[in-house]
C-alpha positions in Angstrom: 124.9 41.9 -33.3 126.3 44.0 -36.2 123.8 45.3 -38.7 124.4 45.2 -42.5 125.5 48.9 -42.6 128.0 48.7 -39.7 131.7 48.4 -40.5 133.0 44.9 -40.1 136.4 43.4 -39.3 138.6 43.1 -42.4 139.9 39.7 -41.3 138.6 36.2 -42.2 137.4 33.5 -39.8 139.2 30.1 -39.5 136.8 28.7 -42.1 137.7 31.6 -44.5 134.4 33.5 -44.2 134.6 37.3 -43.6 134.5 38.1 -39.9 131.2 39.7 -38.9 132.5 41.4 -35.7 132.7 45.1 -35.2 136.2 46.5 -35.6 137.9 48.3 -32.7 137.8 52.1 -32.8 140.4 53.5 -35.2 141.2 50.1 -36.7 139.8 47.7 -39.3 140.1 44.7 -37.0 138.0 43.3 -34.2 139.6 42.3 -30.8 139.8 38.7 -32.0 141.8 39.6 -35.1 143.9 42.6 -34.0 147.6 41.6 -34.0 148.4 44.0 -31.1 146.0 42.0 -28.9 147.5 38.6 -29.5 149.0 38.4 -26.0 145.7 39.5 -24.3 143.8 36.9 -26.4 146.0 34.2 -24.9 145.2 35.4 -21.4 141.5 35.5 -22.3 141.7 31.9 -23.6 143.6 30.8 -20.5 140.9 32.1 -18.3 138.3 30.1 -20.3 134.8 30.3 -18.9 135.8 31.4 -15.4 134.6 34.9 -16.0 131.2 34.1 -17.7 128.8 36.9 -17.1 125.9 34.6 -16.0 128.1 32.8 -13.5 129.3 36.1 -12.1 125.8 37.5 -11.8 124.5 34.4 -10.1 127.4 34.5 -7.6 126.6 38.1 -6.8 122.9 37.2 -6.2 123.8 34.6 -3.6 125.1 35.2 -0.1 128.4 33.6 0.9 128.6 30.5 3.0 126.0 27.8 3.8 122.4 28.9 3.6 119.6 28.0 6.0 116.3 27.0 4.5 114.9 30.4 5.4 117.8 32.1 3.7 117.3 29.9 0.6 113.6 30.9 0.6 114.7 34.6 0.7 117.2 34.1 -2.2 114.5 32.4 -4.3 111.9 35.1 -3.5 114.5 37.8 -4.3 115.4 36.0 -7.6 111.8 35.7 -8.6 111.1 39.4 -7.9 114.2 40.5 -9.8 113.3 38.2 -12.8 109.8 39.6 -12.9 111.3 43.1 -12.8 113.7 42.3 -15.6 116.9 42.8 -13.7 117.9 39.1 -13.8 117.9 37.1 -17.0 115.5 34.2 -16.9 118.3 31.7 -17.6 120.1 32.9 -14.4 116.9 32.5 -12.5 116.5 29.0 -13.9 120.0 28.2 -12.7 119.4 29.6 -9.2 116.1 27.6 -9.0 117.9 24.4 -10.1 120.6 24.9 -7.5 118.1 25.7 -4.8 116.2 22.5 -5.6 119.4 20.5 -5.4 120.4 22.3 -2.1 117.0 21.5 -0.7 117.3 17.9 -1.6 120.7 17.6 -0.1 119.5 19.3 3.1 116.6 16.8 3.3 118.9 13.9 2.7 121.3 15.0 5.4 118.3 15.3 7.9 117.2 11.8 6.9 120.7 10.4 7.5 120.9 12.1 10.9 117.5 10.6 11.9 118.6 7.2 10.7 121.8 7.4 12.7 119.8 8.5 15.8 117.4 5.6 15.3 120.3 3.1 15.0 121.6 4.5 18.3 118.3 4.1 20.0 117.8 0.6 18.7 121.3 -0.4 19.8 120.6 1.1 23.3 117.3 -0.8 23.4 119.1 -4.1 22.6 121.6 -3.4 25.4 118.7 -2.7 27.7 119.7 0.9 28.4 118.5 4.3 27.2 120.3 6.6 24.8 
């Protein structure tokens, strides 16, 4: 956020309004309007949202690979503690919580499918007169 007394970019936005961004040191243009950064802006645009800060922080907070339920509980506990301490933004914690809820639901669904398959096997074995 740029306050009213800070220098502002001398360029105009696409809709013709004055740009409110802070200029780069030693210039009167911000990174979005500096002609010497045109090639870099193209790279930034090509990357799109892949480097979003919240995504990167959430990835750093989670261990790699598939989590066990106990590991998931640990991640959630760690996320709660860091949110309360102010080292994780609440929206990142909300995203982690939503992902954990979905992960837990998928884990339970997979267990239910496994039990249903075992039950089908037992019923088939019972119809054949044998044991599974």
